[in-house]
C-alpha positions in Angstrom: 0.1 -0.3 0.2 1.8 3.2 -1.1 1.1 6.4 1.3 0.0 8.8 -1.6 -0.9 7.5 -4.8 -1.3 10.5 -7.5 -3.0 10.1 -11.0 -1.7 11.9 -13.8 1.7 12.3 -15.2 1.9 15.6 -16.5 3.7 19.2 -15.0 1.5 18.7 -12.1 1.2 14.9 -10.7 5.4 14.4 -11.8 6.0 17.5 -9.2 3.9 16.3 -6.6 5.1 12.6 -6.6 9.1 14.3 -6.8 8.0 16.7 -3.5 6.0 13.4 -1.5 8.5 11.0 -2.1 11.7 13.3 -1.6 9.7 14.0 1.8 10.3 9.8 2.4 6.2 9.3 1.8 5.6 5.9 -0.4 4.4 7.2 -4.4 2.2 5.9 -6.7 1.5 7.7 -9.9 -1.3 6.1 -12.1 -1.0 7.3 -15.5 -2.9 6.3 -19.1 -0.2 8.1 -21.2 3.2 10.2 -21.2 1.4 13.6 -19.8 0.7 16.6 -21.3 5.0 17.7 -21.1 5.1 16.1 -24.3 2.9 18.7 -26.0 4.0 21.9 -24.4 6.5 24.1 -25.7 9.1 23.7 -22.5 8.6 27.4 -20.8 6.9 28.0 -18.0 4.1 30.4 -18.6 2.5 31.7 -15.0 0.3 34.5 -16.2 0.8 36.3 -19.6 -2.1 37.8 -20.6 -4.8 39.6 -18.1 -7.0 39.9 -20.5 -4.0 42.7 -21.6 -0.4 41.7 -21.8 0.8 40.7 -19.1 4.8 41.7 -17.8 4.5 40.9 -14.0 2.6 37.6 -13.1 3.2 38.7 -9.9 0.8 41.6 -9.7 -1.1 40.9 -12.6 -2.1 37.2 -10.3 -3.6 39.7 -7.1 -6.4 41.2 -9.8 -7.8 37.8 -10.8 -11.5 37.2 -10.1 -11.7 35.4 -6.5 -12.5 32.0 -8.5 -9.5 31.7 -10.8 -7.0 29.6 -8.9 -4.5 31.6 -8.6 -6.6 34.0 -5.9 -7.1 30.4 -3.9 -3.7 29.8 -4.5 -1.8 33.3 -3.4 1.5 34.4 -4.7 3.1 32.1 -2.2 2.4 29.5 -3.3 3.0 30.7 -7.1 6.7 32.3 -6.1 7.0 28.4 -4.6 5.8 26.5 -7.3 8.0 28.3 -9.8 11.2 28.3 -7.3 10.4 24.1 -6.8 10.7 23.6 -10.5 13.8 25.6 -11.2 15.3 24.4 -7.6 14.4 20.8 -9.3 15.3 21.2 -12.8 18.2 23.7 -12.3 19.8 25.0 -15.3 17.6 23.8 -17.5 15.3 27.2 -16.5 16.0 30.9 -16.8 14.5 33.0 -15.3 11.6 34.5 -12.2 7.9 34.3 -11.6 8.2 38.4 -11.1 9.0 39.4 -14.6 7.8 37.6 -18.4 10.1 38.1 -21.7 9.1 37.8 -25.3 9.8 35.1 -27.5 9.6 34.5 -30.9 6.7 31.5 -32.1 6.5 29.2 -35.1 4.7 32.4 -36.5 6.4 35.0 -35.2 4.2 36.4 -33.1 5.3 37.3 -29.7 5.0 35.0 -26.5 5.1 36.5 -22.9 6.7 33.5 -20.6 8.8 33.2 -16.9 10.7 30.5 -17.3 12.9 29.5 -20.7 15.3 27.1 -21.6 18.9 28.3 -21.9 18.6 27.5 -24.9 15.8 30.3 -25.9 17.4 32.9 -24.1 19.7 35.1 -26.8 16.0 34.6 -28.7 14.5 37.4 -26.5 13.3 40.4 -28.1 14.9 43.7 -27.1 15.8 46.7 -28.4 18.1 46.8 -31.4 17.5 42.7 -32.1 18.6 40.9 -35.8 17.2 37.7 -36.3 18.2 35.4 -38.8 15.4 32.6 -38.8 16.4 29.4 -40.3 14.6 26.6 -41.4 15.0 22.7 -43.3 12.8 21.7 -46.6 12.6 18.9 -44.8 11.2 19.7 -41.2 6.9 21.1 -42.6 6.4 22.7 -39.2 8.3 25.6 -39.3 8.4 27.8 -42.2 11.0 31.3 -41.6 9.9 33.2 -43.8 6.6 33.3 -42.4 7.9 34.0 -39.0 10.5 36.7 -40.1 7.6 38.5 -42.3 5.4 38.7 -38.7 8.3 39.9 -36.8 9.0 42.6 -38.8 5.4 44.2 -38.2 5.9 44.5 -34.7 8.9 46.4 -32.0 10.3 45.3 -29.4 9.4 46.8 -25.5 11.6 49.8 -26.1 9.4 50.7 -29.6 12.2 49.9 -31.4 11.9 47.5 -35.0 12.3 43.9 -34.8 14.9 43.3 -37.8 14.5 39.7 -39.3 14.8 37.9 -42.6 14.6 34.0 -43.7 17.2 31.7 -44.6 15.9 27.7 -45.9 18.6 24.7 -45.8 18.5 21.7 -47.7 20.0 19.2 -45.3 18.2 16.1 -44.0 18.0 15.3 -40.6 18.8 11.5 -42.0 20.3 10.9 -44.9 17.9 10.6 -48.5 15.1 11.6 -45.7 12.0 13.5 -47.9 10.4 14.7 -44.3 11.9 14.3 -41.0 10.2 15.2 -37.5 11.4 18.2 -35.4 12.7 15.0 -33.0 14.3 13.1 -35.8 16.8 16.2 -36.1 17.5 16.8 -32.5 18.8 13.5 -32.4 20.4 14.0 -35.5 21.6 17.1 -33.1 22.9 14.9 -30.9 25.6 14.3 -32.6 29.0 16.3 -33.1 29.7 15.2 -36.7 26.1 16.7 -37.5 26.1 20.2 -35.9 29.6 20.4 -37.6 27.8 19.7 -40.8 24.9 22.1 -40.6 26.9 25.2 -38.8 29.6 24.4 -42.5 26.2 24.9 -44.2 24.9 28.1 -42.4 27.7 29.7 -41.6 28.9 31.3 -44.8 25.1 32.4 -44.9 25.5 34.4 -41.8 26.1 38.7 -41.0 27.1 40.1 -38.2 25.2 41.1 -35.2 22.4 38.3 -36.3 21.3 36.1 -33.5 20.2 32.7 -34.9 16.9 31.6 -34.5 16.4 27.8 -35.3 13.3 25.6 -34.5 13.3 23.3 -31.5 15.7 20.6 -32.3 19.0 22.1 -31.0 19.1 18.0 -28.9 17.7 15.4 -27.5 19.7 14.1 -24.7 23.1 16.4 -25.5 23.2 19.3 -22.8 25.7 20.5 -24.7 24.0 21.0 -27.9 23.1 24.4 -28.2 27.1 25.7 -27.0 28.8 23.6 -29.3 26.6 24.1 -32.3 26.9 28.0 -30.7 30.4 28.2 -30.8 30.6 26.8 -34.5 28.7 29.5 -34.9 30.5 32.3 -33.8 26.7 33.7 -33.2 24.0 33.5 -30.4 21.3 30.8 -31.4 17.9 30.3 -29.9 15.1 27.8 -30.2 12.0 28.6 -31.4 8.9 26.0 -30.0 7.4 24.8 -32.9 3.7 23.0 -32.8 3.8 19.2 -30.4 4.5 17.0 -29.9 7.4 19.8 -28.4 11.1 18.6 -28.3 12.2 21.1 -25.2 8.7 19.6 -23.5 9.6 16.1 -23.8 13.6 17.5 -22.8 11.5 18.4 -19.2 9.1 15.1 -19.2 12.1 13.2 -19.7 14.1 14.7 -16.3 11.3 14.9 -14.1 9.9 11.4 -15.2 14.1 10.4 -14.6 13.6 12.9 -10.7 10.2 10.8 -9.9 12.0 7.5 -10.5 15.9 8.2 -8.6 13.1 9.7 -5.6 11.4 6.1 -5.6 7.9 7.2 -7.3 6.4 3.8 -8.6 4.9 4.7 -12.0 2.3 2.3 -13.5 1.4 3.7 -17.0 -0.7 2.9 -19.8 -3.8 2.0 -18.4 -6.4 4.2 -17.1 -8.2 4.7 -13.7 -12.0 3.6 -13.8 -13.1 3.5 -10.5 -12.7 4.3 -7.0 -13.7 2.5 -3.1 -14.6 4.8 -0.6 -16.2 5.1 3.4 -16.4 7.5 5.7 -16.0 10.5 3.7 -12.2 8.9 2.8 -10.8 7.5 -0.8 -10.1 4.0 -0.1 -8.2 3.0 -3.3 -8.8 3.3 -6.8 -9.3 0.7 -9.8 -6.5 0.7 -12.5 -7.6 -1.0 -16.1 -5.0 -3.6 -16.9 -5.4 -6.5 -19.1 -8.5 -8.6 -18.4 -8.8 -6.7 -14.8 -9.0 -3.8 -12.5 -6.3 -3.8 -10.2 -6.7 -1.4 -7.4 -4.0 1.3 -5.8 -5.0 1.8 -1.8 -3.4 4.5 -0.5 -3.8 7.1 2.3 -4.2 9.9 0.4 -4.7 10.7 -3.5 -3.4 13.8 -5.3 -5.9 14.3 -8.6 -3.9 15.3 -11.6 -4.9 14.6 -14.9 -5.5 17.2 -16.8 -8.5 18.7 -18.1 -11.0 18.5 -21.3 -7.7 17.5 -23.0 -7.5 14.6 -21.9 -10.7 13.0 -21.2 -11.0 13.9 -17.4 -13.7 16.8 -18.9 -15.8 15.7 -20.9 -19.3 17.3 -22.0 -22.2 15.4 -24.1 -24.6 16.7 -26.5 -26.6 17.9 -24.5 -24.1 20.0 -22.6 -24.0 18.8 -19.4 -20.4 18.3 -18.2 -19.2 15.8 -15.9 -15.3 14.4 -14.2 -15.5 11.0 -15.7 -13.3 9.1 -12.3 -14.9 10.4 -8.9 -17.8 11.7 -10.4 -16.8 15.7 -8.5 -18.9 18.0 -8.1 -17.8 20.9 -10.9 -16.9 24.8 -10.1 -18.3 27.2 -12.9 -21.4 25.9 -14.5 -24.3 27.7 -15.3 -26.2 28.6 -18.9 -24.4 29.9 -22.1 -20.6 28.0 -21.3 -20.1 28.3 -25.0 -21.0 30.7 -27.1 -20.0 32.1 -30.1 -19.1 35.9 -29.3 -15.6 35.6 -27.7 -14.3 32.2 -28.7 -11.0 32.8 -26.7 -13.2 33.7 -23.7 -15.9 30.4 -23.5 -17.3 29.8 -19.9 -17.0 25.8 -20.5 -13.5 26.0 -19.9 -13.4 27.7 -16.2 -15.2 24.6 -15.4 -14.3 22.3 -13.2 -12.6 20.9 -9.6 -13.1 23.6 -7.1 -10.0 23.5 -3.7 -9.8 25.4 -1.2 -6.4 26.4 -0.4 -4.8 23.3 1.0 -5.9 22.4 -2.5 -8.3 19.2 -0.5 -11.6 18.7 -3.3 -14.5 20.8 -2.2 -17.9 21.6 -3.2 -19.7 24.9 -4.3 -20.5 25.6 -0.7 -16.9 24.7 0.8 -17.6 20.6 1.6 -15.3 18.5 1.1 -16.9 15.2 -0.4 -13.4 12.8 0.6 -11.1 14.6 3.2 -8.4 12.8 1.5 -8.3 13.3 -2.3 -6.1 16.5 -3.8 -6.4 17.5 -6.7 -4.0 19.7 -8.9 -3.2 21.5 -12.1 -5.4 21.7 -15.4 -8.4 20.2 -13.3 -8.8 22.9 -11.2 -11.4 25.2 -11.8 -11.5 28.9 -12.9 -9.0 29.5 -15.3 -8.8 29.9 -19.0 -4.5 28.3 -19.4 -4.6 28.8 -22.6 -5.8 32.4 -23.2 -4.6 33.2 -19.7 -1.5 31.3 -20.8 -0.2 30.7 -16.9 -1.5 26.5 -17.4 2.3 25.6 -15.6 2.1 28.3 -13.7 -1.0 26.4 -12.1 0.1 23.1 -12.4 3.4 24.1 -9.9 1.8 26.1 -7.3 -0.9 23.5 -6.9 1.3 20.6 -6.9 3.6 21.8 -4.2 0.4 23.3 -2.3 -0.9 19.7 -2.9 2.1 17.9 -1.5 2.9 19.9 1.4 -0.4 19.9 2.6 -0.5 15.6 2.7 3.0 16.7 4.0 1.3 19.3 6.9 -1.4 16.2 8.0 -3.8 18.6 7.0 
């Protein structure tokens, strides 16, 4: 029997599991898949829009509605969550929860975020910056001309123009391969000889003072790939995140999964949690559907971090009824007109989720806990438009640390 069962292997689930295991708890993590980090851009968004673009996430979070997870958690929890991620991942993340930077996206928009990989820092938008965006004919997820043209339509935060141009290389990740994925390129760039081949093709086309923007392919497992390529090119180099799956997100997922295993977390993957048993207002066990049977996992406490609609943890039927799929939990944010045509980016439906108290214990709309040992974290929480706000990772970290600490304190 575990002390704690964590459900979900995204950012919230992994971080909660690591924190609990490092504190001496016996932790089992149940997951039906690889978790949402594989689809992420490898950055930590705390709060990018509220609704206008945000420069200082902690300051902006104070003005959010009372139902928002950040208002429930408080600024100290946000800071603690981000600090814990930096503690876990070390030099894989650069930045602070108090300040956003702007990074170019694959289509040349400017995206605010807090913590970024060192392989992205050279691309932070500043006055006077000159970009050269580099694409590969064999990689269909990045079009440097589109990115450069859109960047030049915008200005840096100080009002200076952004200067950008495009270069296209004919350089497959694998010889004679007509189409290559970002991950195939990243694995190729783990090899120093391929980095030298790339540098040889690209360096003659660079101009003085340019910052080189490559799609996010600068190594899968080799942490030195980025710096080595900078040395070969004698130019600053940065990665531009691509549509999912994203190599930077894969790197973070693999790093956190390894940390969880090193901490002693037992990870059981490949099957969905489909049932539970309860008694006396507590969850006793959950059932995971394995080949031919339901396997039960008992614990003293449970952390529910399955994601939201995107993972199937929340579902809406053809009658507009929204449900939570595992425990049948009461949902917050329900009401008429959950989906409207007026503002596609501000749908009330996506604020629907599970309510929690300040310790991340699941509560109903009256503030009562249906199960005293069930905690929730991450995308299942009600009250946020995570994609529109660019707040998903910040909510995941803050709530995961708060849920783990509540369990550790016996709250």
